[in-house]
N, C-alpha and C positions, 0 to 999 in steps of 0.2 A: 382399586382399578389397576394399580401397578402389578398386584398378584394376579389379576385376571389377565391383563395383557401378557405377562410372562407364560401363562397357561396357554393363551391363544397363539402365541408365537411358537411354542413348543409343538403344536398341532399343524400349523400352516406355513411357517416359515422355511424359506430355502436360502442358505448360505451360498450355494452353488449359483442360484440365479442371481443373488445380489452381486457375486463377483463378476459374472458375465456382464450385468449391466454396468458395473464399474469400469469395465474395459470397453465401453462403447456398445454393448449388446451384441457383440460378435465373438464367437469362439470357432477355432478350427481344430479338429483332431483328424490328422491324416488326410483323407480325401473327403471329409465332411466338414462343411461350414454351417454353423447354426447362427441365424440371425433373429434377434428378438426385437419385436416393436419397442419403441421408446417408452410407450405406456401401455400397460396391460394389467390384469389382475385386480385385487381388492382396491375399491376407492374408499374414500373416507366415510361415506354413508354405510357401506357394507361393513367395514371394520367396527364402526360405532354399533351397529345392530348386533353384530356377534358378540362384542365385548359386553353389551348390556344383557344379553341372553346368558352368557356365562356369569356375569355378576348376579343375575337374579337367582341363579342356582345357589350361589354362595351366600347371599343375603336372607334367602328363604330356604334353608336346607332341609326342613322338614315338611313344608308345604307342597301340596300338588301344584305344579306348573303347567299351564296349557299354552300352546303357541296357535295363533290364528293362521293355518296354512303352513307355509314354509318360511323361514327367517329370511332367506334368499333363495334364488334359484339355482342352487347347486347340490346335487344329491350327496356328495361326500361330506359336505358341511352339515347338511340336515341330518345325516346318519350320526354325526358326532353329537349334534345337539339331542337327539333321541337317546344316545348312549348315556347322556348326563341325567336322565330320567324326566326329560321334559316331553309331555304328550302333545301330539299334533291333532288339533280339529281341522276340519275344512276351513277354507277361507271364509265361506258362509256356514257357520255352525248350524246344526239342526236344533229344533225347539228342545229336544231331548237333551242335547249337549248343553244348551243354556240353562235348562231347568236343573241339571245336575250340579251346577256351580254354587258354591257357598262363599260367604265373606272371606273365609280363611284361604281361599284359592287364589292364585296369581295367573293373570293372563297376560301374554306377550303379544303386542301388535307388531307385526313384521315390518321390515324396511320399506315395502310397498304402500303401507298404510292399511287401512280397513274401511268397509263401508259404514256410513253414519248410523244405519240401523242396527248393525252388528255391535258397534261399540256402545251405542245406547242400551242394547240388551244385556250386555255384559256389565254395565254400570248399575243396572237395576238389581243385579245379584249381589252388589256390594264388594265385588272382588278388587284386589290391588291390580292395577294395571301398569305394566311397564311398556312404554310407547317407544318403539325404536324407528318410527317412520322418518325417512330421509328428510332434511331440510328442503332439498330441491322439489320434492313431491309436494311439500306443504306450500311452497311458493306457487304452484300450479293451483292448489286448492283456493289460496288467497283470491287469485285472479278470477276463478269461476264463480266463486261466492260474490264477488264484486259484480260480475255479469248478471247473476241471478237477482241481486238487489236492484239492478237498473234495468231489468226486464230485457237483458240481451241474452239471445241464446248462444250457449257454448257449443261450438263445433270442435270436437276433440278428436285430434289425429291420434289413433291408437287401436289397440286389439280389444274388442268389446268384451272377450272373456278374460282378459288379463285382470289380475287382482288390483293392480294400480289404476287402471282405466275405470273399473268399477267404482273403487273408492273415490277417484275424482268425480266421476258423473254423479255420485250421490251428494257431493258438495255443491254441484251446479244446479240441483233441484230447488234449494232454498226453502226452508221449512215454512216461512210466511210469505214469500214473494212469488211462489209458483214459477220458479225458474225452469228453463227448458234446456235439454241438451241433445245432441246427434253426434254419433260416433262415426268417423270414416276411417277405413283401413289404409287406403292408398289414394294415389292421385286418380285412378279410374272411379272410385266411388265419390271423390271429390267433384269429378266432372259431372256426375249424376245430379250432385247438389247444385253445381253451377248452372246446368240446363235448367232445373226447376226454378231457380232464382231468376233467370232471364225470362223464360217462357212459360213458367207453371207446367201443368201436365196432369197425368193420371195420378191423383192422390193416393188411391188404394194401392196401386203398383209400387209407388215410392215407399209407402210404409211397409209393404210386405218385403220389399228389398232389404230395408233397414230393420227388419224384425229383430228385436232384442238389442237394438243399438240406438234406441232413442228413449226419451222420457215419456212417462204415462201422459196421455193426452196430447201428445205432440202432435201439431197440425202445420204441415210445411207452408200452407197458405198464409197463416198467421206468424209462425215462429222463425221463418227465414227473412223477416224483415230487417232485423238488426242482428248481427253475428259477431262473436268474439272467438277468434280461433285459440284454442289451447292444444296440449298434446300430453300423450304419455311420455315421460321424461326420456325414455331409452328408444325412441324412435330415430330414424335417419334424420339429421338436421336438414339435409338438402331436400328431402322429400316434404317435411314439414313447411319448409319455406316456399316450395313450389305450390303446395296446397293453399297456403296464405295468399300468394300471389293470384292464383286462379279464382279463388273465391272473392277476392278484392275487386278484380276485374269484372266478375259477374255482377257484383253490386253496383259498381260504377256504372256499368252499362245500363242496368236496370233503372238506376236513380238519375239518369242524365248527367253523367260526369261527376256526381258527388259521391264521396266516400264517407260521408259522416256516419253511416250505419255499419261500418266495418271497423273492427279493432283487433289487434293482436299484440301478444307479449312474447318476448323471447324466453322460453321456459325449458329448452332442451337442457338436460343435466350436462354440467361442465365435464364430469368425468366420462360421460358417454361420448361427448364430442372430442375429448382429448384422445380416446382410444380410437375413435374413427380416423382422426387426423394422423394419428401415428401409424395406422395401418396404411393410409394412403402413402405416407412417407416411405415405409418398409417396401411397398410395392414398386417403388421406383428403383429399388435394388434388383440386381439380376438373380432371381430366385427360380428354382425348378419346381417347388411346390410350397403350399403354405398349410400349416396346421393350426386349427383353431380349437382351443380347449375351454369347455365350459358345459353347464346344464343345457339339456336340449330345450327346455322350456324358458330359458333366459332370452329375453327380448334383445337386450343390447349385444349379447354374443351372436345371435341369428343375424343382426344386421352386419356384423363384422364378415360373417359368411358370405352374405350377399355381396359385399364390397369385393372380397377376395376372388370369388368364383367368376366375377366378370373378367378377371385378368390372366388366371392361371389355375392349375389343379388345386382345388381346396378341400381339405378333409376336415370334418367337424366331428370331434371325439369328445367323449365325456371325461376320460382320463386314459392313462397309459395302458390300461388293460385292453383298450380298444385296439392297440397296436398288436395284433396276433402273431404276425411274423413279417420278414421282409416282402413276403408275397400277398399276405392277407391283412385287411383292415376292416374293422366294424365301425361304421360311421353312421351319421344321421343325415338324411336328405331332407332339407328344409321345404322342398317343394312337394314332395310325396308324403312328408311328415311321418317318416318311418325310418327305422334303423335296418341297415343291410350290410352285407359284407362284399367287398370288392377285392379283386385280385390285381397283382402287379402294380401296386400303388407307389413303391418306392424304386425310383430308377437306379440302376446299377452303374451309373456313370462313375468314371475315375474321380471326378471332382464334383460333388453333389452340394448345393446349397439350399437348406431348408429354413423357411420362415416360420416363426411361431408367434402367436398372440393369443390372448384370452379375454373374455369378458371381465366386467367389473365385479362379478361374484366368483371368480375362480382364484383359488389360493396358490401361492407360488410353489408349494411342495408338489402340486399336480404338474406344474410346468417342468420342475426338475425331473420328475419320473418320466415324463414325455421325452425330454432331451436325452436322458439315459437310454430309454428304449430304442430311440432312433440309432444312437451311437452303438448301441449293442448289436444292432442289426448290420451295422456298418463296420463291426469289428472293434469298437472301442467303448469308452465310458468316461463320464465326467470324474477328473481327478481331483 
């Protein structure tokens, strides 16, 4: 592992970023001030997943290695994994993919985990499995499995198409208990659930709205009696807490002041919360704009963008290549879910303060590249 970690550091470490962090996360060059959030970039779970993927290549130098989806949600890191000769399946491999596996093959489960049916299918082929699932994700699985055992429906705050949420939902089913789940994206969807808890309603319309976001055979008349709230670990903590509060209130109102049919557990990822808290602190500084660096499909990074754009101009970029010039920037619109080019993004003020943060799947070398590009546009460079 020491050799693996040295290789990982050579690919993703940034001494410049470490120096800036050591001096309080602030640097100034001429008329440009760079302020870094106190917490950003790789978390322990991401580092562990990458280390294990690199180690798999060294331990099994001749075997075919397959990765279920992406190791993390960062295109630069996933490109590096591919360059090591590790092939990517979809998060849900096809039957042909599974049928092509042999006992000599190695399959890596990514940091988000994988659905029970997928893991079971791989195991039937006799493959060596390298499981990099984050411990925080497995903590959520433990809770939803307990819910299933006790006939409590898991209402999961998350994105129904996200790999982690699908993996969590599969644990909520319970192979012998007939567990149930319902996935809600935000407070608006939670309110639909609360209305049904209080007043009932049109079952067909309810199920149509939550199509592909509930367990097979889910019946809101039966399965909203007892609820345990869980979450995708990278959601906004404040939103999860608000969803918990609203659902609890609805159950108490329905049950005459009794909350016995409601339960919840604090399962927000610690690293996600640290990065959100650090951004709130950064936004208390006097900033002219914020740059958020990370994969466009990274949930925890997207939430950092949501936080930033409520207060000041916020640009979501994949890497420094998106900073085309001082006039043009290629960035991702989290609302329109598309990449676009905007002009006049970098103010020409004599003294300009730029805040920078990144999600838990973004390596420090991409932060350094971003800092250098900004300083280049402003007539300088990290020394």
